[in-house]
C-alpha positions in Angstrom: -36.7 -13.4 16.3 -34.8 -10.0 16.4 -33.5 -8.3 13.2 -30.0 -9.1 14.3 -30.8 -12.8 14.6 -32.3 -12.7 11.1 -29.2 -11.1 9.7 -27.0 -13.7 11.3 -29.2 -16.5 10.1 -29.1 -15.1 6.5 -25.3 -14.9 6.7 -24.9 -18.4 8.0 -27.4 -20.0 5.7 -26.9 -18.1 2.4 -23.6 -16.2 2.8 -25.4 -13.1 1.7 -23.0 -10.3 1.0 -25.5 -7.8 2.4 -25.7 -9.8 5.7 -21.8 -10.0 5.7 -21.5 -6.3 5.4 -24.1 -5.6 8.1 -22.5 -8.1 10.5 -19.0 -6.8 10.1 -20.0 -3.2 10.2 -21.8 -3.8 13.5 -18.6 -5.3 15.1 -19.0 -9.0 14.4 -15.9 -10.9 13.4 -15.8 -13.9 11.1 -13.5 -16.9 10.7 -13.9 -18.9 7.4 -12.2 -21.3 5.1 -11.7 -21.0 1.4 -9.7 -23.3 -0.8 -8.1 -24.9 2.3 -6.9 -21.5 3.8 -8.3 -20.1 7.0 -9.2 -16.4 7.0 -10.3 -13.9 9.7 -12.3 -10.8 8.9 -12.9 -7.9 11.4 -13.0 -4.2 11.9 -9.7 -2.5 12.9 -8.1 0.6 14.2 -9.4 4.0 15.1 -10.7 4.7 11.6 -12.7 1.5 11.8 -11.4 0.0 8.5 -11.7 -3.6 7.8 -8.9 -6.3 7.9 -8.8 -9.6 6.2 -6.2 -12.0 7.6 -4.8 -15.2 6.3 -2.1 -16.4 8.8 0.1 -13.3 9.3 -0.8 -11.7 6.0 -3.2 -8.8 6.2 -5.3 -7.1 3.6 -6.8 -3.9 4.9 -9.5 -1.7 3.4 -11.3 1.5 4.4 -14.7 -0.2 4.4 -16.5 -3.5 3.6 -17.5 -2.2 0.1 -13.8 -1.8 -0.8 -13.0 -5.2 0.6 -15.6 -6.8 -1.6 -14.3 -4.9 -4.6 -10.5 -5.4 -4.1 -9.8 -8.3 -1.7 -8.4 -11.6 -3.1 -8.5 -15.0 -1.6 -5.8 -17.3 -3.0 -5.6 -15.1 -6.1 -9.3 -15.1 -6.7 -11.5 -12.0 -6.2 -13.3 -12.1 -2.9 -16.8 -12.1 -4.3 -16.1 -15.1 -6.5 -14.2 -17.0 -3.8 -16.8 -16.3 -1.2 -19.3 -18.5 -2.9 -17.3 -21.6 -2.0 -16.2 -20.4 1.5 -17.2 -22.3 4.6 -18.0 -20.2 7.7 -16.2 -21.6 10.7 -17.1 -19.1 13.5 -19.0 -15.9 13.7 -17.9 -14.0 16.8 
């Protein structure tokens, strides 16, 4: 199994924040549900920031670390809400 495969497995099985950071920083995109809402997480733009979408609402951050510190999902800090999120698709 390659290191990339191990990171993907860790993300899908444990929702590790470290694996999430690694996957997104390497260009993967993620669709997930949390508290009934569908979210999409990906890199964006020439500066390679990170966007978190819920419908047409975007939260954008300079990097994954800022997203983990500042993003909110349904009024709940990302790191708290992520524990109950369900991964739908890893692109």
